[in-house]
C-alpha angles and dihedrals in degrees: 000000000000118000116252133158114235114250110243094241091058095055115109116233115252108219096211093050090047091052090049091055090049088055092049092052091049090046093058091049102262124148102237091195096061117109098248094049102034095096097029094102090057094044093045090049091053092045092050092050091049093047094051101037090116087088087072096048131081119213095198090058092049093053093045090056091069109027114131133185109248134156094219108125106175127103118289115202129190111182139176094039106170115227135186123187141153126245109241093215098059103007090236122136128264121185143174141110136308125208117200131186131176136177109222120236100195095315137071126191131221106269096234092061093070093060089046090054087053089053092048091059098033092053090073136073101278154160115227095239092056092044090057091049096046093053092045096049094044093055092042096049096042102040099027090211123182084251144349133197133188128186123180126187115187144160119226123217090203087068096039104042101034139007112030090002094211108167100190103047123115131183125221123195129177143185133189135188136180117349091004087070086072110090094228094053092044092049090051090055095045090048090055091053098033094102087060097050121081 
């Protein structure tokens, strides 16, 4: 069956999750009977299930759906992949872009599958470091390419809205395997995406 994220409006409400949101609203002092808040537990429950549906997806399966034998053996780069995730420490959003490259080793993959793998791991409670590693290892294990590289640049609302409240900070993480561990190959990839990095 083809991979597809559920649309938020098709997600069934989980009673336990809805009740937990009701308790949170009461806990912060809200009147859960007022008009603007009355349906918030249901809406928040649906939103949370949508934002974390990556737990029910498998990146390896997604890649295997569209792997094709091909003799092409030069670098393939997909950049500017939008990502939205949630920090596991405060359950606040972080978002930005991922850049992925791989060097085929007898197989290529449908280009849309790489952004979908990003979504699978981003749609979970995460830290950016592990998100980078999860994407990298999924591609490396499944496709067994000659090399794979992942760079993520993101801004974190837990730093911007609370805590240090630094509005202009961004975090960059990277991971490299195979031929990308060679400085010349890594530099070629970084040059190709350098216009995107701050």
